[in-house]
DSSP file (Angstrom, degrees, kcal/mol; ACC not computed):
  #  RESIDUE AA STRUCTURE BP1 BP2  ACC     N-H-->O    O-->H-N    N-H-->O    O-->H-N    TCO  KAPPA ALPHA  PHI   PSI    X-CA   Y-CA   Z-CA
    1    1 A X              0   0    0      0, 0.0     2,-0.1     0, 0.0     0, 0.0   0.000 360.0 360.0 360.0 129.7  143.6  122.4 -104.4
    2    2 A X     >  -     0   0    0      1,-0.1     4,-1.9     4,-0.0     3,-0.4  -0.387 360.0 -99.4 -88.8 172.1  140.1  123.4 -103.4
    3    3 A X  H  > S+     0   0    0      1,-0.2     4,-2.7     2,-0.2     5,-0.2   0.847 120.5  56.1 -62.3 -36.9  138.1  126.3 -104.7
    4    4 A X  H  > S+     0   0    0      1,-0.2     4,-2.5     2,-0.2    -1,-0.2   0.894 107.9  48.9 -63.0 -39.1  138.9  128.6 -101.7
    5    5 A X  H  > S+     0   0    0     -3,-0.4     4,-1.9     2,-0.2    -1,-0.2   0.890 111.2  49.7 -66.8 -39.7  142.6  128.1 -102.3
    6    6 A X  H  X S+     0   0    0     -4,-1.9     4,-1.5     2,-0.2    -2,-0.2   0.937 112.0  48.0 -64.2 -46.3  142.3  128.8 -106.0
    7    7 A X  H  X S+     0   0    0     -4,-2.7     4,-0.7     1,-0.2     3,-0.4   0.933 111.8  49.6 -60.2 -46.6  140.3  132.0 -105.3
    8    8 A X  H  < S+     0   0    0     -4,-2.5     3,-0.5     1,-0.2     4,-0.3   0.852 107.2  55.9 -62.0 -34.1  142.8  133.1 -102.7
    9    9 A X  H  < S+     0   0    0     -4,-1.9    -1,-0.2     1,-0.2    -2,-0.2   0.855 121.3  27.9 -64.9 -34.7  145.6  132.5 -105.2
   10   10 A X  H  X S+     0   0    0     -4,-1.5     4,-2.5    -3,-0.4     3,-0.2   0.245  84.6 113.9-111.9  11.3  144.0  134.8 -107.7
   11   11 A X  H  X S+     0   0    0     -4,-0.7     4,-2.3    -3,-0.5     5,-0.2   0.861  78.2  49.9 -58.0 -40.4  142.1  137.3 -105.5
   12   12 A X  H  > S+     0   0    0     -4,-0.3     4,-2.0     1,-0.2    -1,-0.2   0.909 112.8  47.2 -65.6 -40.6  144.2  140.3 -106.4
   13   13 A X  H  > S+     0   0    0     -3,-0.2     4,-2.2     2,-0.2    -2,-0.2   0.884 111.4  51.5 -66.1 -38.7  143.8  139.6 -110.1
   14   14 A X  H  X S+     0   0    0     -4,-2.5     4,-2.3     2,-0.2    -2,-0.2   0.898 109.3  50.0 -65.7 -40.8  140.1  139.1 -109.7
   15   15 A X  H  X S+     0   0    0     -4,-2.3     4,-2.2    -5,-0.2    -1,-0.2   0.901 110.3  50.1 -64.3 -40.8  139.7  142.4 -107.9
   16   16 A X  H  X S+     0   0    0     -4,-2.0     4,-2.4     2,-0.2    -2,-0.2   0.891 109.2  52.2 -64.5 -39.1  141.7  144.2 -110.6
   17   17 A X  H  X S+     0   0    0     -4,-2.2     4,-2.5     2,-0.2    -2,-0.2   0.931 108.6  50.5 -61.1 -46.0  139.4  142.6 -113.2
   18   18 A X  H  X S+     0   0    0     -4,-2.3     4,-2.2     1,-0.2    -2,-0.2   0.918 111.5  47.8 -58.9 -44.7  136.3  143.8 -111.3
   19   19 A X  H  X S+     0   0    0     -4,-2.2     4,-2.3     1,-0.2    -1,-0.2   0.915 111.3  50.7 -62.5 -43.2  137.7  147.4 -111.2
   20   20 A X  H  X S+     0   0    0     -4,-2.4     4,-1.7     1,-0.2    -2,-0.2   0.896 110.6  49.0 -62.7 -41.1  138.6  147.3 -114.9
   21   21 A X  H  < S+     0   0    0     -4,-2.5    -1,-0.2     2,-0.2    -2,-0.2   0.879 110.4  51.1 -67.4 -37.4  135.1  146.1 -115.8
   22   22 A X  H >< S+     0   0    0     -4,-2.2     3,-1.0     1,-0.2    -2,-0.2   0.899 110.9  47.9 -65.6 -40.3  133.5  148.9 -113.7
   23   23 A X  H 3< S+     0   0    0     -4,-2.3    -1,-0.2     1,-0.3    -2,-0.2   0.835 118.8  40.9 -68.1 -32.6  135.6  151.6 -115.3
   24   24 A X  T 3< S+     0   0    0     -4,-1.7    -1,-0.3    -5,-0.2    -2,-0.2  -0.226  85.0 169.0-109.6  41.4  134.7  150.2 -118.8
   25   25 A X    <   -     0   0    0     -3,-1.0     2,-0.3     8,-0.1    -3,-0.1  -0.232  10.9-170.6 -60.4 141.3  131.1  149.5 -118.1
   26   26 A X        -     0   0    0     -5,-0.1     5,-0.1     5,-0.0     2,-0.1  -0.911  25.6-100.4-130.7 158.2  128.9  148.6 -121.2
   27   27 A X    >   -     0   0    0     -2,-0.3     3,-1.7     3,-0.3     0, 0.0  -0.403  53.3 -83.5 -73.8 153.8  125.2  148.2 -121.8
   28   28 A X  T 3  S+     0   0    0      1,-0.2    -1,-0.1     2,-0.1     0, 0.0  -0.270 114.1  16.5 -57.0 142.6  123.7  144.8 -122.0
   29   29 A X  T 3  S+     0   0    0     -3,-0.1    -1,-0.2     1,-0.1    -2,-0.1   0.427 116.4  71.7  71.1   2.5  124.0  143.0 -125.4
   30   30 A X    <   +     0   0    0     -3,-1.7     2,-0.7     1,-0.0     3,-0.3  -0.340  58.0 133.7-132.7  51.6  126.7  145.5 -126.6
   31   31 A X     >  +     0   0    0      1,-0.2     4,-2.0    -5,-0.1     5,-0.2  -0.398  13.5 136.3-102.1  54.8  129.4  144.1 -124.3
   32   32 A X  H  > S+     0   0    0     -2,-0.7     4,-1.8     2,-0.2    -1,-0.2   0.914  76.2  41.4 -71.8 -43.2  132.3  143.9 -126.9
   33   33 A X  H  > S+     0   0    0     -3,-0.3     4,-2.7     2,-0.2     5,-0.2   0.867 112.3  56.2 -72.0 -35.5  135.0  145.4 -124.6
   34   34 A X  H  > S+     0   0    0      2,-0.2     4,-2.4     1,-0.2     5,-0.2   0.937 108.0  48.3 -59.4 -47.0  133.8  143.4 -121.6
   35   35 A X  H  X S+     0   0    0     -4,-2.0     4,-2.7     1,-0.2     5,-0.2   0.928 112.3  48.7 -59.1 -46.1  134.1  140.2 -123.6
   36   36 A X  H  X S+     0   0    0     -4,-1.8     4,-2.4     1,-0.2    -1,-0.2   0.904 110.8  50.1 -62.1 -43.2  137.6  141.1 -124.7
   37   37 A X  H  X S+     0   0    0     -4,-2.7     4,-2.1     2,-0.2    -1,-0.2   0.920 113.5  45.5 -62.0 -44.8  138.7  142.1 -121.2
   38   38 A X  H  X S+     0   0    0     -4,-2.4     4,-2.6     2,-0.2    -2,-0.2   0.913 112.2  50.5 -67.7 -42.7  137.4  138.8 -119.7
   39   39 A X  H  X S+     0   0    0     -4,-2.7     4,-2.5    -5,-0.2    -2,-0.2   0.898 111.0  49.2 -62.9 -39.9  138.9  136.7 -122.5
   40   40 A X  H  X S+     0   0    0     -4,-2.4     4,-2.3    -5,-0.2    -1,-0.2   0.905 110.5  51.3 -63.4 -41.1  142.3  138.4 -122.0
   41   41 A X  H  X S+     0   0    0     -4,-2.1     4,-1.1     2,-0.2    -2,-0.2   0.934 112.7  44.8 -60.7 -47.5  142.1  137.7 -118.3
   42   42 A X  H  <>S+     0   0    0     -4,-2.6     5,-2.7     1,-0.2     3,-0.3   0.886 110.9  53.9 -65.4 -39.0  141.3  134.0 -118.8
   43   43 A X  H ><5S+     0   0    0     -4,-2.5     3,-1.6     1,-0.2    -1,-0.2   0.907 105.1  54.0 -61.5 -42.1  144.1  133.8 -121.4
   44   44 A X  H 3<5S+     0   0    0     -4,-2.3    -1,-0.2     1,-0.3    -2,-0.2   0.796 109.3  48.7 -62.1 -28.4  146.6  135.2 -118.9
   45   45 A X  T 3<5S-     0   0    0     -4,-1.1    -1,-0.3    -3,-0.3    -2,-0.2   0.402 117.3-117.1 -89.5   1.7  145.5  132.5 -116.5
   46   46 A X  T < 5 +     0   0    0     -3,-1.6     2,-0.5     1,-0.2    -3,-0.2   0.878  62.6 152.2  62.4  40.8  145.9  129.9 -119.2
   47   47 A X      < -     0   0    0     -5,-2.7    -1,-0.2    -6,-0.1     2,-0.2  -0.884  45.5-126.3-102.6 129.2  142.2  129.0 -119.1
   48   48 A X        -     0   0    0     -2,-0.5     2,-0.3    -5,-0.0    -5,-0.0  -0.501  34.5-174.3 -70.2 142.3  140.6  127.7 -122.3
   49   49 A X        -     0   0    0     -2,-0.2     2,-0.6   -10,-0.0   -10,-0.0  -0.955  27.5-122.5-138.8 158.0  137.5  129.6 -123.3
   50   50 A X        +     0   0    0     -2,-0.3     3,-0.2     1,-0.1   -11,-0.0  -0.889  24.7 178.7 -99.9 123.3  134.7  129.5 -125.9
   51   51 A X        +     0   0    0     -2,-0.6     2,-0.5     1,-0.2    -1,-0.1   0.630  69.6  47.6-102.3 -14.5  134.6  132.6 -128.0
   52   52 A X  S    S+     0   0    0      5,-0.0     2,-0.4     3,-0.0    -1,-0.2  -0.865  70.3 146.3-130.9  98.8  131.7  131.8 -130.4
   53   53 A X  B >   +A   56   0A   0      3,-0.7     3,-2.0    -2,-0.5    -3,-0.0  -0.987  63.6   2.3-134.4 143.0  128.6  130.4 -128.7
   54   54 A X  T 3  S-     0   0    0     -2,-0.4    -1,-0.1     1,-0.3     3,-0.1   0.780 127.9 -57.8  57.3  30.6  124.9  130.7 -129.4
   55   55 A X  T 3  S+     0   0    0      1,-0.3     2,-0.4    -3,-0.1    -1,-0.3   0.536 104.4 130.5  81.3   5.7  125.6  132.8 -132.6
   56   56 A X  B <    A   53   0A   0     -3,-2.0    -3,-0.7     1,-0.1    -1,-0.3  -0.795 360.0 360.0 -96.4 133.8  127.5  135.5 -130.7
   57   57 A X              0   0    0     -2,-0.4    -1,-0.1    -5,-0.2    -3,-0.0   0.376 360.0 360.0-112.5 360.0  130.9  136.6 -132.0
């Protein structure tokens, strides 16, 4: 499956994520809810993610 097919498969979910992030906008470097929203999105897609990198929790 190429990248275009993957994007098309998840386009509705990606659009919903964008809307959710816009509604819950946060300032740079205090993006705690943004991180949580994105991690939940990736978890729902069964994507492994790194939650503690570069000293950020």
